[in-house]
Every structure is written in structure tokens, then in C-alpha cells.
C-alpha positions as a printed Julia matrix, in Angstrom:
235×3 Matrix{Float64}:
  11.81   -1.95  -13.13
  11.66   -4.8   -11.09
  12.8    -3.52   -7.96
   9.92   -0.96   -8.26
   7.46   -4.08   -9.25
   8.85   -6.67   -6.83
   8.63   -4.66   -3.5
   5.42   -3.14   -4.3
   3.37   -6.47   -5.24
   5.22   -7.99   -2.12
   4.12   -5.3    -0.13
   0.15   -5.46   -1.25
   0.58   -8.89   -0.69
   2.03   -9.19    2.4
  -0.17   -6.47    3.37
  -3.36   -8.37    2.66
  -3.15  -10.29    5.76
  -3.34   -7.75    7.85
  -6.37   -6.25    5.77
  -8.23   -8.7     6.11
  -8.09   -8.21   10.33
  -8.59   -4.19    9.59
 -11.14   -3.77    6.56
 -12.13   -7.57    6.69
 -15.62   -7.11    8.3
 -16.06   -4.39    4.97
 -15.17   -7.66    2.52
 -17.4    -9.91    4.42
 -20.39   -7.15    4.33
 -20.29   -6.48    0.68
 -23.5    -6.83   -0.4
 -23.29   -9.22   -2.76
 -24.76  -12.65   -1.37
 -27.79  -12.5    -3.28
 -26.66  -11.74   -6.6
 -26.06  -15.14   -8.58
 -22.48  -16.14   -9.27
 -21.12  -14.13  -12.31
 -22.42  -10.43  -10.57
 -21.39  -11.89   -7.29
 -17.53  -12.26   -8.72
 -18.2    -9.41  -10.77
 -19.3    -7.01   -8.01
 -16.64   -8.13   -5.55
 -14.51   -7.95   -8.57
 -15.49   -3.96   -8.71
 -15.19   -3.31   -5.06
 -11.52   -4.13   -5.59
 -10.83   -2.38   -8.53
 -12.17    0.7    -6.38
  -9.38    0.54   -3.98
  -6.79    0.35   -6.49
  -7.81    3.41   -8.23
  -7.88    5.08   -5.14
  -4.26    3.57   -4.1
  -2.86    4.88   -7.68
  -4.32    8.12   -7.39
  -2.53    8.82   -4.08
   0.83    7.41   -5.5
   0.44   10.04   -8.63
  -0.6    12.41   -6.0
   2.48   11.76   -3.94
   4.76   11.09   -6.7
   4.38   14.83   -7.6
   5.77   15.46   -4.07
   8.49   12.62   -4.76
   9.59   14.39   -8.23
  10.17   18.04   -6.08
  12.33   15.84   -3.77
  14.28   14.33   -6.89
  14.82   17.67   -8.41
  15.75   19.18   -5.2
  18.55   16.29   -4.39
  16.6    15.03   -1.01
  15.27   11.44   -2.63
  18.0    10.09   -1.33
  17.19   11.29    2.26
  13.87   10.5     2.07
  14.34    7.01    1.16
  16.77    6.3     4.4
  14.37    8.23    6.45
  11.13    6.2     4.96
  13.17    3.13    5.63
  13.84    4.33    9.46
  10.61    5.0     9.85
   8.97    1.19    9.06
  11.34   -0.44   10.86
  10.3     2.07   13.95
   6.93    1.21   12.78
   7.98   -2.45   13.11
   9.43   -2.39   17.04
   5.96   -0.38   17.59
   4.1    -3.96   16.56
   6.88   -5.99   18.12
   6.4    -3.86   22.1
   3.42   -3.07   21.54
   4.49    0.59   22.35
   3.13    3.55   20.58
   6.13    5.28   19.2
   4.47    7.3    16.62
   0.85    9.01   16.2
  -0.49   10.52   13.25
  -2.98   13.88   14.39
  -6.41   13.74   12.97
  -5.95    9.89   12.46
  -9.53    9.58   13.7
 -11.82   12.42   12.66
 -10.49   11.37    8.88
 -10.9     7.33    9.87
 -14.43    8.33   10.8
 -15.57   10.52    7.78
 -14.38    7.72    5.62
 -16.94    5.27    7.67
 -19.58    7.47    7.48
 -19.13    7.46    3.49
 -18.25    3.42    3.26
 -21.34    2.78    5.33
 -23.53    4.5     2.99
 -22.17    3.26    0.04
 -22.6    -0.42    1.94
 -26.72    0.48    0.99
 -25.9    -0.16   -2.61
 -28.4    -1.75   -4.2
 -26.64   -2.09   -7.84
 -22.93   -3.48   -7.96
 -21.97   -0.4    -9.96
 -21.96    1.5    -6.68
 -19.23   -1.09   -5.37
 -16.75    0.11   -7.5
 -17.31    3.61   -5.04
 -17.45    1.67   -2.3
 -13.93    0.59   -2.88
 -12.76    3.46   -3.49
 -13.95    5.13   -0.19
 -12.26    2.06    1.4
  -9.11    2.84    0.09
  -9.25    6.1     2.11
  -9.39    4.71    5.1
  -6.3     5.78    7.18
  -3.92    2.53    7.03
   0.22    2.19    7.99
   0.56   -0.46    5.61
  -0.94    2.04    2.9
   1.14    4.88    4.37
   4.09    2.58    4.22
   3.43    2.25    0.4
   3.22    5.56    0.07
   6.8     6.22    1.15
   8.02    3.57   -1.19
   5.6     5.29   -3.7
   7.44    9.17   -3.21
  10.85    7.59   -3.22
  10.01    5.54   -6.98
  11.78    8.14   -8.51
   8.62    9.47  -10.89
   4.86   10.64  -11.03
   4.32    7.16  -13.22
   6.79    5.17  -11.35
   4.75    6.27   -7.55
   1.2     5.38   -9.37
   3.03    2.45  -10.38
   3.84    1.29   -7.15
   0.5     2.12   -5.57
  -1.22    0.69   -8.17
   0.64   -2.75   -8.02
   0.68   -2.25   -4.43
  -3.23   -2.47   -4.41
  -2.87   -5.29   -6.84
  -0.97   -7.44   -4.38
  -4.07   -7.15   -2.35
  -6.16   -8.17   -4.66
  -6.3   -12.14   -4.14
  -6.79  -12.4    -1.08
  -9.51   -9.49   -0.68
 -11.28  -11.29   -2.92
 -10.98  -14.75   -1.53
 -12.32  -13.19    1.3
 -15.02  -11.17    0.12
 -16.0   -14.79   -1.57
 -15.96  -16.75    0.51
 -16.47  -14.46    3.98
 -16.57  -15.65    7.46
 -15.96  -19.03    6.15
 -12.36  -18.63    6.42
 -11.28  -19.88    9.89
  -9.84  -17.26   12.24
  -6.5   -19.09   12.75
  -5.39  -18.81    9.47
  -5.99  -15.31    9.05
  -4.15  -14.71   12.39
  -1.27  -16.75   10.74
  -0.86  -14.92    8.23
  -1.12  -11.45    9.47
   2.1   -12.58   11.75
   3.76  -12.41    8.33
   3.72   -8.51    7.93
   5.94   -7.38   10.24
   9.04   -9.58    8.83
   8.23   -8.21    5.15
   8.04   -4.87    6.33
  11.15   -5.23    8.53
  12.74   -6.38    4.56
  11.28   -3.43    3.22
  12.85   -0.77    5.02
  16.23   -2.3     4.88
  15.81   -1.88    1.13
  14.59    1.2     1.72
  17.48    2.63    3.27
  19.99    0.81    1.0
  18.45    2.15   -1.56
  18.89    5.53   -0.11
  22.25    4.97    0.69
  22.82    4.15   -3.16
  25.51    1.8    -2.79
  26.02    0.54   -6.38
  24.62   -2.64   -5.79
  22.36   -3.89   -8.5
  18.63   -3.79   -7.79
  18.95   -3.37   -4.12
  20.95   -0.45   -3.65
  21.74    1.33   -7.38
  23.67    4.49   -7.92
  21.38    7.19   -7.88
  21.61    9.71  -11.2
  22.82   12.71   -9.55
  25.75   10.48   -8.34
  26.55    8.57  -11.29
  26.69   12.44  -13.29
  28.36   13.4   -10.52
  31.28   10.5   -10.46
  31.31   10.52  -14.45
  35.03   12.16  -15.93
  35.12   14.18  -18.86
  37.36   14.05  -21.39
  36.71   17.33  -23.03
């Protein structure tokens, strides 16, 4: 279980530095500054809880796909391919060249942004939960990487848990930026974002190692079907 919890939460924690750059404008624009301190805290918490709820739902849905891959015996290969894709994305970041392009990205982003703009005019803190849910739908490369980890998690429950923990990892920084707003130095935000590619490299390597099933505890454990095939029958 720890091989699921630690990467998911750590990915969210490091991704939050990227989130501040990409989605920070939404966090800074939350309609909470006119509220009392307790209501402001509650509103920011509800907004982030909405994001986590969306991530968990996405994890559940993709966990169904992961379950089918597991039944078909393809999950091992998916884990390796997902790791390679993440490594390619890191190279794309380093060399500033588009190695991959997702069709329909712009259209989906525009639809979600319109939805977010609608909820940003919320007049009660309860609607901030819906704003967070909409924000969780924004196309984001790091969320896609988390989805890859969720699909390779082994079960529907683990996939939902993986994405929930990923969202929980983003909570500290996103809550802090939502509360303090633009008072946080831009240079500090940029330095935090620079750590993201290094962690993504580690995650990509871990997914590849997990798919290889080398029998290394926590890092590359033997998959159940491998263990069953290697078992010696005494009958």
C-alpha cells in the first residue's frame, strides 16, 4: 500500500508547484476576500475539496480501464509504456519542443474555462465546491500523469485512492496560495516549479520498474500472475 500512497501524495505535492503557475490565477481570484476569516478558510477548503472529488472520480473511471487491462494481462505493459511517456514529457519540458500533442485539448479547455468563469461569480461559499470540481476538469499534463499511475494501480479502489491522494498532495500549496494570494513572491513560485521535472523523472522510472516486475520489494514487486506462473505445484 505504501508504494501507492507515497508516489501519489508526493506527485500531488510537487505538482502543486506547477498548479500554482497554471491554475494559480483561479486560486488567487476566489471570491473569498470579503468574507470573515473562518468563512474564508472554509471557502478555500471547499474549493480544494471539490478538486480532490473530481480527481477521485477520474481515478475511479480510469480504474475501470485499469481493471480490464489487469484481467487481460496488459497492466504490466501499460505501466512500462506510461513510464516511457512521462520520460518523453520530461524531455519535451527540457528541450522546449512539442514531442506530443493531444487532439481536442483547446476545445475542452475552453469549455471548462467557461464553466469556471460562471462559478467564479459565486455568491455563497457552497458554490466554491462546484468551482473546485470544475477546476479539476481542466486539461493538465500532470493530472494525465497521475491518471497513468492510477490506471497502473491494480484495482478500481486503488485507482480512486491514487487520484484522491494526488489531489490531497496538492492541497497544502493550493490552500496556502488561495489564502495568501499574490503576496507570495513570484521568484519562489518559479523555483518550486523547477522541481517538477525531477520528480516526474523519478515517477516515470518507478512506473517502468513496476511494470518490469523484478521482484524488488515496494519498487518493482512481482505481479500476481507472474507469481502464479512461477509457483511449483506439489500435487
